[in-house]
C-alpha positions in Angstrom: 10.0 3.5 19.7 10.2 1.4 16.6 11.9 1.3 13.4 11.2 3.9 10.9 12.9 4.7 7.3 13.6 7.6 5.1 11.1 7.2 2.2 11.5 8.0 -1.5 7.9 9.1 -2.1 5.7 10.4 -5.0 2.3 11.4 -3.4 1.1 8.3 -1.6 3.2 6.1 -3.3 6.6 4.8 -1.9 9.0 3.7 -4.3 12.0 2.9 -1.9 13.1 3.7 1.8 16.6 3.5 3.7 15.9 2.1 6.9 16.6 4.3 10.2 15.4 4.0 13.8 14.3 7.5 14.1 12.5 8.5 17.5 9.4 10.3 16.4 8.4 13.6 18.1 5.0 14.7 17.2 3.7 18.1 18.6 0.3 18.6 19.1 -1.9 21.5 17.7 -1.4 23.5 21.1 2.1 22.8 21.1 2.4 24.1 17.3 0.4 27.2 18.1 2.6 28.0 21.2 5.5 28.2 18.9 8.1 26.8 21.1 10.4 24.1 20.2 10.1 20.7 22.3 12.5 19.1 24.4 14.3 16.2 22.8 14.4 12.9 25.0 17.9 11.1 25.1 18.4 8.8 22.2 19.0 4.8 23.0 22.3 3.7 21.4 20.9 2.0 18.4 18.6 5.3 17.6 19.7 7.1 14.3 18.2 10.1 15.2 15.0 12.1 15.8 11.8 12.7 13.3 10.2 16.2 14.7 6.8 16.8 13.2 4.9 19.9 13.0 7.7 22.0 14.4 6.6 25.8 13.9 8.1 27.4 11.3 9.8 30.0 13.2 10.9 27.6 16.3 14.9 26.9 16.4 16.0 23.4 17.4 19.6 23.3 17.8 21.1 20.4 16.8 25.0 19.4 16.1 24.3 16.5 13.9 22.4 16.4 10.3 19.7 18.4 10.2 17.2 18.4 7.3 14.0 19.7 6.6 11.6 17.1 4.8 8.5 19.0 4.2 7.0 22.4 4.6 2.9 22.6 5.4 0.6 24.8 7.1 -1.5 22.6 10.0 -5.1 23.6 9.4 -7.8 23.8 12.0 -11.5 24.7 12.7 -12.0 27.2 15.7 -15.6 25.4 17.0 -15.5 27.5 20.1 -16.0 30.4 17.6 -19.4 29.0 16.6 -21.0 27.7 13.2 -21.6 31.2 11.8 -18.3 32.3 12.2 -17.2 29.4 10.7 -19.3 29.4 7.6 -18.8 33.3 7.3 -14.8 32.5 7.0 -15.3 29.8 4.3 -15.2 31.1 0.5 -18.4 31.5 -1.2 -16.8 28.9 -3.7 -16.3 26.3 -0.6 -19.7 26.9 0.8 -21.3 26.5 -2.9 -19.3 23.3 -3.6 -20.4 21.8 -0.2 -23.8 22.3 -0.7 -23.7 20.8 -4.5 -21.8 17.7 -3.1 -24.1 17.5 -0.3 -27.3 17.6 -2.5 -25.7 15.4 -5.1 -25.0 12.5 -2.7 -28.6 13.1 -0.9 -30.2 12.7 -4.3 -28.5 9.6 -4.7 -29.9 8.2 -1.6 -33.6 9.0 -2.4 -33.3 12.5 -1.0 -31.9 12.3 2.2 -28.1 12.4 3.5 -27.7 9.2 5.8 -25.0 10.2 8.3 -24.8 8.1 11.6 -22.5 9.3 14.4 -20.8 7.0 17.2 -19.2 8.2 20.6 -20.0 5.6 23.2 -17.7 2.1 23.7 -20.6 0.3 22.7 -21.6 2.3 19.7 -18.1 2.3 18.3 -18.5 -1.7 18.6 -21.3 -1.5 16.0 -19.3 1.4 13.9 -15.9 -0.5 13.7 -16.8 -3.4 11.5 -18.7 -1.1 8.6 -16.0 1.6 9.1 -13.2 -1.6 8.4 -15.1 -2.8 5.7 -14.8 0.7 3.8 -10.9 1.4 5.2 -9.9 -1.9 3.4 -10.9 -0.2 0.0 -8.8 2.9 0.4 -5.8 4.3 -0.6 -4.8 5.4 2.8 -4.9 2.0 3.6 -3.5 0.3 0.8 -0.6 2.6 0.1 -0.1 4.5 3.3 -0.9 1.7 6.2 -2.8 4.3 7.8 -6.3 2.8 7.8 -8.6 2.4 10.8 -6.7 -0.2 12.8 -8.1 -3.7 12.7 -8.6 -4.4 16.6 -12.2 -3.7 17.2 -11.4 -2.4 20.7 -9.3 0.5 19.2 -9.8 3.7 20.8 -12.1 1.9 23.6 -10.6 3.8 26.5 -10.3 7.1 25.0 -14.0 6.6 24.2 -14.9 5.7 27.9 -13.3 9.2 28.6 -15.6 10.9 26.1 -12.9 11.3 23.7 -14.0 9.9 20.4 -16.3 11.1 17.6 -17.0 8.8 14.9 -19.2 8.7 11.7 -20.3 6.9 9.0 -21.8 7.9 5.5 -24.1 5.4 4.2 -25.6 4.8 0.5 -29.0 2.8 0.7 -27.8 1.4 3.8 -24.2 0.5 2.5 -21.5 2.4 4.2 -19.4 4.3 1.7 -17.4 6.6 3.9 -16.1 6.8 7.5 -14.4 9.2 9.8 -12.8 8.3 13.3 -11.4 11.1 15.6 -9.5 11.1 18.8 -9.5 13.8 21.2 -6.6 15.5 23.0 -7.6 17.6 25.7 -10.4 19.8 24.0 -9.1 19.4 20.4 -10.4 16.5 18.1 -8.2 15.2 15.8 -8.7 14.2 12.1 -7.1 10.7 12.9 -8.8 8.2 10.3 -10.5 8.8 7.4 -11.3 7.0 4.0 -14.1 6.4 1.3 -15.1 3.5 -0.8 -13.2 4.6 -4.4 -16.3 3.1 -5.9 -18.4 6.0 -5.0 -15.4 8.8 -5.8 -17.9 10.7 -8.1 -20.3 11.4 -5.3 -17.3 12.9 -3.3 -18.5 11.1 0.1 -15.4 11.8 1.8 -15.8 15.8 1.6 -19.9 15.5 2.2 -19.1 13.4 5.4 -16.7 15.7 6.8 -18.8 18.6 6.5 -21.7 16.9 8.3 -19.0 15.8 11.0 -17.8 19.6 11.3 -21.4 21.0 11.4 -22.5 18.5 14.2 -19.3 19.5 16.5 -20.4 23.0 16.9 -21.8 23.0 20.6 -19.7 19.8 21.5 -17.3 20.1 24.1 -14.2 20.3 21.7 -12.8 24.0 21.1 -10.7 22.9 17.8 -11.1 20.3 14.9 -7.2 19.7 14.1 -6.8 18.8 10.4 -3.2 17.4 11.9 -0.2 17.1 9.6 0.1 17.8 5.9 -1.8 19.8 3.2 -4.9 18.9 1.2 -7.5 21.0 -0.8 -10.1 19.9 1.3 -8.4 21.1 4.4 -7.7 24.6 3.1 -11.4 24.8 2.0 -12.9 24.1 5.3 -10.6 25.5 7.6 -10.7 28.7 9.7 -7.2 28.8 10.6 -3.6 27.4 10.2 -0.1 27.4 11.7 3.2 27.3 9.5 5.1 23.9 10.1 8.0 21.8 8.9 9.0 18.1 9.6 12.3 18.0 10.6 15.0 15.1 10.6 17.7 15.2 13.1 20.1 12.7 12.6 23.5 11.5 14.2 26.3 13.0 12.2 27.7 9.4 10.5 28.5 9.1 6.8 25.5 6.7 6.5 23.0 9.3 7.7 24.7 12.1 5.7 24.8 9.9 2.4 21.0 9.1 3.2 19.8 12.7 4.1 21.9 13.5 0.4 19.8 10.9 -1.5 16.7 11.7 0.0 17.1 15.6 -0.6 18.4 15.2 -4.3 15.1 12.9 -4.9 12.9 15.5 -3.0 14.4 18.3 -5.2 13.8 16.3 -8.4 10.3 15.9 -7.5 10.0 19.7 -7.2 11.8 20.2 -10.5 9.4 17.6 -12.2 6.5 19.0 -10.5 7.1 22.5 -12.1 7.8 20.8 -15.7 4.8 18.7 -15.2 2.7 22.0 -15.4 4.2 22.5 -19.1 1.3 21.3 -21.3 3.7 19.4 -23.6 4.8 17.1 -20.4 1.6 16.8 -18.5 0.8 13.7 -20.0 4.2 12.2 -19.3 3.7 13.1 -15.6 0.3 11.7 -15.6 1.6 8.1 -17.1 4.4 8.3 -14.4 2.1 8.8 -11.3 -0.2 5.7 -12.5 2.9 3.4 -13.3 
């Protein structure tokens, strides 16, 4: 258990945070699909409470302290066991056309072929890591969210030795421009670490690599591809299913915790109002300037 915080965020940008010691309870996709609430382990004396992520929307979790829903979202996944034909048939016509167009555009920029390289064994991942780290260092995931590929070159070696890692790199003229690292959880493969070099953003390398990676997973041993927590247009477009979830804060009933939740809740409510206002043409420019600040 490590120190955590209640964050005041606009997108990936953290404006401020209130330090709290939270025991994180992260439900797996299987647990979310099962719909049952988790058992909460005892708190240590200096813990402020729990952060429960991917709690099914209908699951009740009784708590006598302060309970606060931080976000609602759909946890998306791809049913790999159903096969590639079923997956493609389930995509919208626009999603299929967009993926084909982006893939063709990137292949043309690379001399007519798409250069995607896959890695899974520990020795292969040793070659993957320095290329992927170079890409990760350029990404907003690492700069703003501290969720880039770990710097440890042995990251995931034990899991890879048990056939639990799948990773991919996308190259443009032999330069890596996007990476994807996925860890296994039983027969589910998680969308763990992902990023692309923003200098090549016009070519949509992240979307192209994700599409190629998914295509390669049909016939693999995994039954599901888990897009994990949070929303995203690319997740909605490529998923074959989803489960409604929420992230729930459960805090001890202290004055400090009540004040902290009130502050974060007020900030989140103000963002929702601002988001609705930003859809008004006269205010859209102001909203864009605030996000870039």
